[in-house]
Structure formats: structure tokens, C-alpha cells
C-alpha positions in Angstrom: -82.5 36.1 59.6 -80.8 32.9 60.7 -77.1 32.2 60.9 -77.4 30.1 57.8 -78.9 32.9 55.8 -76.3 35.6 56.5 -73.1 36.1 54.6 -69.7 37.6 55.4 -67.5 38.8 52.5 -64.0 38.2 53.6 -61.6 39.4 50.9 -58.5 37.7 52.3 -60.3 34.3 52.5 -61.8 34.7 49.0 -58.5 35.5 47.5 -56.9 32.5 49.2 -59.7 30.0 48.4 -60.5 31.3 44.9 -59.5 28.1 43.1 -61.2 26.2 40.2 -63.9 23.7 41.1 -67.2 22.1 40.1 -70.5 23.8 40.5 -72.1 20.6 41.7 -75.3 20.7 39.7 -74.6 16.9 39.9 -72.3 14.5 41.8 -70.6 12.8 40.2 -70.1 15.7 37.8 -70.3 15.4 34.0 -66.6 14.8 33.8 -67.4 11.2 35.0 -70.0 10.6 32.2 -69.0 7.7 29.9 -70.4 6.0 26.8 -70.9 2.7 28.7 -74.3 4.1 29.7 -76.1 4.0 26.4 -79.7 4.3 25.3 -80.5 0.7 26.0 -79.3 0.8 29.6 -81.1 4.1 30.0 -84.3 2.6 29.0 -83.9 -0.3 31.4 -83.2 2.2 34.3 -86.2 4.3 33.3 -88.7 1.4 33.3 -87.3 0.3 36.7 -88.3 3.6 38.2 -92.1 3.1 37.6 -92.4 1.0 40.7 -91.6 4.1 42.8 -94.5 6.1 41.3 -92.4 9.3 41.7 -93.5 12.4 39.8 -91.7 13.4 36.6 -89.7 16.6 35.7 -89.3 17.4 32.0 -86.5 19.6 30.6 -86.7 20.7 27.0 -83.6 22.1 25.3 -84.4 24.6 22.5 -80.9 25.4 21.2 -81.6 28.2 18.7 -80.7 31.8 19.1 -81.2 34.7 16.7 -77.9 36.4 17.6 -74.9 35.2 19.6 -74.1 36.7 23.0 -70.3 36.7 23.1 -70.1 35.6 26.8 -72.3 32.6 26.2 -71.0 29.1 27.2 -74.3 27.3 26.4 -74.9 24.7 23.7 -76.7 26.6 21.0 -77.3 27.1 17.3 -77.1 30.7 16.1 -79.4 31.4 13.1 -81.7 33.9 11.7 -83.6 31.2 9.9 -86.7 30.4 12.0 -87.5 27.5 9.7 -84.7 25.5 11.3 -86.9 25.0 14.4 -89.2 22.7 12.4 -86.9 19.7 11.8 -85.7 20.0 15.4 -89.3 20.0 16.9 -90.2 17.0 14.6 -87.4 15.0 16.2 -88.3 16.3 19.7 -91.8 14.8 19.2 -90.3 11.5 18.2 -88.1 11.5 21.3 -91.1 12.4 23.5 -92.9 9.4 22.1 -89.9 7.0 22.8 -89.5 8.5 26.3 -93.2 8.5 27.0 -93.3 4.7 26.4 -90.8 4.2 29.2 -92.7 5.9 32.0 -96.2 5.0 33.5 -98.8 7.5 32.4 -100.0 7.7 36.0 -96.8 9.7 37.0 -97.7 13.4 37.0 -95.3 16.0 35.6 -94.8 18.3 38.6 -92.0 20.3 37.1 -91.4 21.4 33.5 -88.8 23.7 32.0 -88.0 25.1 28.6 -84.3 26.2 28.3 -81.8 26.9 25.7 -80.6 28.6 23.6 -83.7 30.8 23.3 -87.0 28.9 23.8 -89.0 31.9 22.6 -87.2 31.5 19.2 -90.0 29.2 18.1 -93.3 30.6 16.8 -96.5 30.8 18.9 -98.0 28.1 16.8 -95.0 25.9 17.5 -95.2 26.6 21.2 -98.8 25.5 21.3 -97.9 22.4 19.3 -95.0 21.5 21.6 -97.2 21.7 24.6 -100.0 19.7 22.9 -97.5 17.0 21.9 -96.1 16.9 25.5 -99.6 16.3 26.8 -100.0 13.4 24.4 -97.2 11.5 26.0 -97.0 12.7 29.6 -99.6 13.6 32.3 -99.3 17.4 32.6 -101.1 19.2 35.5 -103.9 21.5 34.5 -104.5 23.0 37.9 -101.4 25.4 38.0 -99.9 23.5 40.9 -96.8 22.4 39.0 -93.7 24.4 38.6 -93.7 25.1 34.8 -90.9 27.6 33.9 -89.3 29.1 30.8 -86.2 31.1 30.0 -87.1 34.4 28.3 -85.1 36.7 26.1 -86.9 40.1 26.4 -86.0 40.9 22.7 -88.0 37.9 21.6 -91.2 38.8 23.4 -94.1 39.9 21.2 -97.2 41.6 22.5 -99.1 38.4 23.2 -96.2 36.0 23.9 -96.5 36.1 27.7 -100.3 35.7 27.6 -99.9 32.6 25.4 -97.3 31.1 27.7 -99.5 31.7 30.8 -102.5 30.0 28.9 -100.1 27.1 28.1 -99.6 26.5 31.8 -96.3 28.3 32.5 -96.3 30.1 35.9 -92.6 31.0 36.2 -90.2 33.0 34.0 -86.5 33.5 34.1 -85.4 36.7 32.3 -81.8 37.2 30.9 -80.8 40.8 31.7 -77.0 40.6 32.3 -76.4 44.4 32.5 -78.3 47.5 31.6 -75.2 49.5 30.7 -75.2 50.2 26.9 -71.4 50.0 26.6 -71.3 46.6 28.3 -74.3 45.4 26.1 -72.5 46.4 22.9 -69.3 44.8 24.0 -71.0 41.4 24.5 -73.5 41.7 21.6 -76.6 41.6 23.9 -78.3 44.9 23.3 -81.7 45.3 24.9 -83.4 48.3 26.5 -84.4 48.6 30.1 -87.9 49.4 28.8 -88.1 46.0 27.1 -87.1 44.2 30.4 -89.5 46.2 32.5 -92.4 45.7 30.3 -92.0 41.9 30.4 -91.7 42.0 34.2 -94.8 44.2 34.5 -96.8 42.0 32.1 -95.8 38.8 33.9 -97.1 40.2 37.1 -100.4 41.3 35.5 -100.9 37.8 34.0 -100.4 36.1 37.3 -97.0 34.4 36.8 -96.1 33.0 40.3 -92.4 33.9 40.1 -90.1 36.1 38.1 -86.4 35.5 38.1 -83.7 37.9 36.7 -80.2 36.8 35.6 -77.3 39.2 35.9 -73.6 38.6 35.0 -70.7 40.2 36.7 -67.2 40.4 35.2 -68.2 41.5 31.7 -66.1 43.9 29.7 -66.4 47.6 30.7 -68.2 46.8 33.9 -67.3 48.9 37.0 -68.7 48.9 40.5 -70.6 52.0 39.7 -72.2 50.9 36.5 -73.2 47.4 37.7 -74.4 48.9 41.0 -76.8 51.0 39.0 -78.1 47.9 37.1 -78.7 46.1 40.5 -80.4 49.1 42.0 -82.9 49.3 39.0 -83.6 45.6 39.3 -84.2 45.8 43.1 -86.8 48.6 42.3 -88.9 46.1 40.4 -88.6 43.5 43.2 -88.4 40.2 41.3 -88.8 37.0 43.4 -85.3 35.7 42.5 -82.1 37.3 41.2 -79.1 35.3 39.9 -75.8 37.0 39.8 -73.4 34.8 37.7 -69.7 35.1 37.5 -68.5 35.5 33.9 -65.7 32.9 33.4 -63.6 34.0 30.4 -62.5 30.7 28.7 -62.1 31.6 25.0 -60.2 28.4 24.3 -63.3 26.4 25.1 -66.1 28.8 24.0 -65.5 30.3 20.6 -67.9 33.3 20.9 -65.8 34.6 23.8 -62.9 35.2 21.5 -64.8 38.3 20.3 -64.6 39.8 23.8 -61.8 42.3 24.3 -59.8 40.9 27.2 -58.3 44.3 28.0 -61.8 45.6 28.7 -62.6 43.0 31.4 -62.6 44.2 35.0 -59.4 43.3 36.9 -59.8 40.7 39.6 -59.9 43.3 42.4 -62.7 45.3 40.7 -64.6 42.1 40.0 -64.5 41.2 43.6 -65.6 44.7 44.6 -68.6 44.4 42.2 -69.5 41.1 43.9 -69.2 42.4 47.4 -71.2 45.5 46.5 -73.9 43.4 44.8 -74.3 41.1 47.8 -74.6 44.2 50.1 -77.2 45.8 47.8 -79.3 42.7 47.6 -79.1 41.8 51.3 -79.9 45.3 52.4 -82.9 45.1 50.1 -84.1 42.1 52.0 -83.0 39.3 49.6 -81.7 36.1 51.1 -78.5 34.5 49.8 -79.6 31.0 48.7 -76.1 30.1 47.6 -74.1 29.6 44.4 -75.1 33.0 42.8 -78.7 32.9 43.8 -80.8 35.3 45.9 -84.5 35.2 46.7 -87.0 37.2 48.6 -87.7 35.7 52.1 -91.2 34.6 51.1 -90.1 32.9 47.8 -90.3 29.1 47.7 -86.6 28.7 47.5 -85.9 30.6 50.6 -88.7 28.8 52.5 -87.4 25.4 51.3 -83.9 26.3 52.5 -85.3 27.2 55.9 -87.3 23.9 55.9 -84.3 21.8 54.7 -86.2 20.6 51.7 -84.2 22.6 49.0 -82.6 20.6 46.3 -80.1 21.2 43.5 -80.0 19.7 40.0 -78.9 20.6 36.4 -81.4 23.6 36.4 -80.0 24.9 39.6 -81.8 25.2 43.0 -85.2 23.5 43.1 -87.9 22.6 45.5 -88.7 19.3 43.6 -86.2 16.8 44.9 -88.3 13.6 44.5 -88.7 13.7 40.7 -87.2 11.6 37.9 -85.9 14.3 35.5 -86.2 13.5 31.8 -83.9 15.5 29.5 -85.4 16.2 26.0 -83.6 17.7 23.1 -79.9 17.9 22.0 -77.4 18.0 24.9 -80.1 17.5 27.6 -79.2 15.7 30.8 -81.6 13.4 32.5 -81.5 12.2 36.2 -83.5 9.0 36.2 -83.3 6.5 39.0 -79.7 6.4 40.3 -78.2 7.6 37.0 -77.3 10.6 34.9 -77.7 10.4 31.1 -77.0 12.9 28.3 -78.2 13.3 24.7 -75.9 13.9 21.8 -74.7 17.6 21.5 -74.3 17.4 17.8 -77.6 18.1 16.0 -76.9 15.7 13.1 -76.2 12.8 15.5 -79.3 13.7 17.5 -81.4 13.7 14.4 -79.9 10.5 13.2 -80.7 8.6 16.3 -84.3 9.7 16.3 -84.7 9.1 12.5 -83.6 5.5 13.4 -86.3 5.4 16.1 -83.9 5.2 19.0 -83.2 7.5 21.9 -80.3 10.0 21.5 -78.7 9.1 24.8 -75.0 8.6 24.2 -73.3 8.8 27.7 -74.0 8.9 31.4 -73.1 7.4 34.7 -74.8 5.0 37.2 -74.2 6.0 40.8 -72.8 3.4 43.2 -73.4 3.4 47.0 -70.4 5.7 47.6 -71.7 8.1 44.9 -75.2 8.3 46.5 -73.7 8.9 49.9 -71.3 11.7 48.7 -74.0 13.3 46.6 -76.3 13.4 49.7 -73.5 15.1 51.7 -72.7 17.6 49.0 -76.4 18.4 48.4 -77.1 19.0 52.1 -74.1 21.3 52.4 -74.7 23.2 49.2 -78.4 23.7 49.9 -78.6 24.1 53.7 -75.1 25.1 54.7 -75.3 22.5 57.5 -75.1 18.8 57.9 -76.3 16.6 60.8 -74.2 13.5 60.9 -77.2 11.5 62.3 -79.3 12.3 59.2 -76.6 10.9 56.9 -75.9 7.9 59.1 -79.7 7.0 59.2 -80.1 7.4 55.4 -76.9 5.4 54.4 -76.1 3.0 57.3 -72.6 4.4 58.1 -70.8 5.9 60.9 -70.0 9.4 59.7 -66.8 10.0 61.6 -65.3 6.6 60.5 -66.4 6.8 56.8 -65.3 10.4 56.4 -62.3 10.5 58.7 -60.0 11.7 55.9 -62.5 14.4 54.8 -63.0 15.7 58.4 -59.2 16.0 58.7 -59.2 17.9 55.3 -61.8 20.4 56.7 -59.6 21.4 59.7 -57.7 24.2 57.8 -61.1 25.6 56.7 -62.4 25.4 60.3 -59.3 27.3 61.4 -60.0 29.9 58.8 -63.6 30.4 60.1 -65.3 28.8 57.0 -67.2 26.2 59.0 -67.5 24.6 62.5 -67.2 20.8 63.0 -68.7 19.3 66.2 -69.1 15.7 67.2 -72.4 15.5 65.4 -72.6 18.2 62.7 -70.9 20.5 60.2 -72.2 24.1 60.1 -71.0 26.5 57.4 -70.3 29.9 58.8 -71.2 33.2 57.2 -67.6 33.6 55.8 -67.8 30.1 54.2 -71.1 30.5 52.3 -69.5 32.1 49.3 -66.8 29.3 49.3 -69.3 26.4 49.7 -67.8 24.9 46.5 -64.4 24.5 48.2 -66.1 22.9 51.2 -68.0 20.4 49.0 -64.8 19.6 47.0 -63.4 18.0 50.1 -66.0 15.3 49.8 -65.5 14.8 46.1 -63.7 11.4 45.6 -63.2 12.0 41.9 -61.6 15.3 42.3 -59.0 13.8 44.7 -58.1 11.3 41.9 -58.1 13.8 39.1 -55.0 14.6 37.1 -56.5 17.3 35.1 -58.4 20.5 36.1 -61.5 21.3 34.0 -63.5 23.8 36.0 -64.0 27.6 36.3 -62.9 29.6 39.4 -65.3 29.4 42.4 -65.7 33.2 42.6 
């Protein structure tokens, strides 16, 4: 394993650097989005990208959930009424028609993702219809070469659900597990048996899904190093291609469902760090590579290969191997990355519906990136994906002298270099094993907006 794919857990450093900061699924972050970028400006930008011929990536937000998980910070609609999906899908089809008119039909969709909420909330007939409607407006690949993925709730999977999804062209699934411990599950209102999870993973393998990813969360009520270690051990036994281990950020003032979590039952900061340290050890000893930002993958997985090849990318769906796409966000709250811009749809369902009923896109805010934004995004993306940065690569791409342009930032990195987080030479920055868990802190040095911010709106980095 190369230097960039090893990790040191230094408790003293983590405690000292464990401040709040962005996750850098975008730069500039969503805090910089404004209503000056509206649907009309978005349409102009979108049409302008056709000259590039770049492939497309489609993200569909399906916001509905049958029950609420108390830890959840996603944009969702909790309802038992499955009929509520119908009016939403009808608007989604209108949105697809409007978006489809903006992009040349010759541009292939190399990446597609259904997220939520719970995408499997919709019926099988509705799944078929949604994919058929997508094919009417966009050029989907029918040869299984695209990366077509879906988030799965094991409790929502019927006997033939996975077979249908495979037939529809999906070749990757992401499975929400969080924790197998029954006490933890009850405390967060997410009760699912280990058998449900394992049957989905077994069936996915049998049906030829290319990749299975499992999501876990540490820091939930009643978790201990022993109980969570047991969950991790059982997941390792089934050997999924990717494992995400997310930090639970308890922010009940911002996310109402979290008010139903007993704060006294949450693990204390020391136990939480012990859980993280133990999890990293378990996964790396089992052969998983630390990709960064909560993500682990088997060495032969595309993410690990892309990281070694320096082709890994990061966007609103997390780490990706598709950096050269224009990403179209579809559905309420979805974010698009089209040309040199970010754009977001209305969160509120009524406003989302109203826009589409008036035959206009539901984009209500966003940001266009200037030259400095593009440069800093490139620097942050290289660091967060590859843990190293060659100055010459950035200078060639952006026509700058790195040491001159980033003199203030290089000065700001010196304390981190003294602490062993990274090494700065005359021609490169290399993140050391002790700095990999703290990559957000390193990237924050290059964030111009963060320097100017008067208010802190982010979760802790660990």
C-alpha cells in the first residue's frame, strides 16, 4: 500500500484539529448559493455546454420515506401514503422534458443515481415508468457500461425488486445499514434485521450488480466500541466493495427528527473517537483502502484504482470516477453541476410543483464560478481525492505561479506541517498518514470564503 493509502490515527492531533468545517462536496460550498442564478440563467449555461459534447450525469431525488430515522438530516417527506409519489413523479417527468430540451441528445448519460429519501418507496410499475420517461428525454446507455446506482433501504426490498432494478440498468447499489445492534436501531427508529441486509447483498451478487456499498454511522445513541465493532466485523464478512462510515452530527436545532434522540445516550467524545479508531483498524486490517472522508473501498474497486491513477473526483454524491460530466439535478432540492455553475431546485414541494405546473424549471438558486473559484476548487479536489498536489499541474491548468498565488495559504499550512499533517516542498504538497483524517482542515486553508465568513454553519470534521 502506498504512502497515500495508509492512515495514522493520532488522538492528540485529532482532538486539537477537530473543528467545524465544510465537507467539500462542492467549492464554493452551498453557503455561497444565491437567488441571482435563476432558472433562465441556468438554461443559458446548460445550452452553452453542448459545444463540449461532455457526457451527462443524472441525479434523481425521490424524497419519500415510509418512516423517519431520527438521525436523518436529508431532505425528505415522511408518509405511509404511497399515492403521494404519483403527483411528484408527474412533475419530475415535466422537469425531465424541460431539462432534456436544453441538452443535445447525442450526449450519453454515463452516470445515473436515484437518491433520497427512499427511492424504493415508489412501486415497481413507477420504477419502470420513471426509467422509460428518462429514456425519452436522455440518451441512456444500454450496454451496462454506465455507472447507474440506487440507494436501497433493505426494509423496502420485495422479492423481485433487485431483479427489476438490474433489468432497468442499475449495476450498483448503496445499502443503508447504520448499525446491527437492536438497542441502537430502536433508539433511532431504524429497525431492520441482519437477515434483511444479508439477503439483499447476496441477491445483488447473484444478479450481477457490479458494486455493493454499505453505509454505517458511528456516534449514535447506545453505541459502544464493542457493539459497533461487532457490526463492522459482520459487514467485513460479506465483503462489500465499498463501506462508508459516517459521523453522526447531532444538530437538533437544525434537524427536527434528531430532537427525538436521547442526548444522554449518545457516546461521549472519547468513546466516539475510540469507535472511529477501532473501525479504521478493523477495515484496514481486512484489506480495505481508506479513500478519504468516511469512505473505504477494496483495493480492486474503481474508487481505489482511480485514487491510485489520480483520476478520482468528488461531487454532491461523494467520491466518483466520472469527473468529466455535466450533472443534472432532478427533483426537489436536487443540485446540478452544469458548466462552471452549481444550481439547486426548490426544497419545498409546493414551490417545486408550482414551477413545473407553470412549465418552468424549479431552479431557484446557485452560483457561477469565477476564475479564482475554479482554481481553488481544483486545488481542494486534488487534495481531497489524492492527498497530494503537484504545483506544476495546477500552474499548467490555470496559468499561475503557485507559490506566488498561494503565498498566504502556504504560510497557513506551516503549523500543520510542523504537526506532521503534511509536507510542503518547493514543488508539491503531500498529505501524510496523520493528516488524512484531517483533510478537511487542510482544504479549509484554501477556502477564500471561509476566511471571510462571520458565521460558522458546519459540522465537526471528525
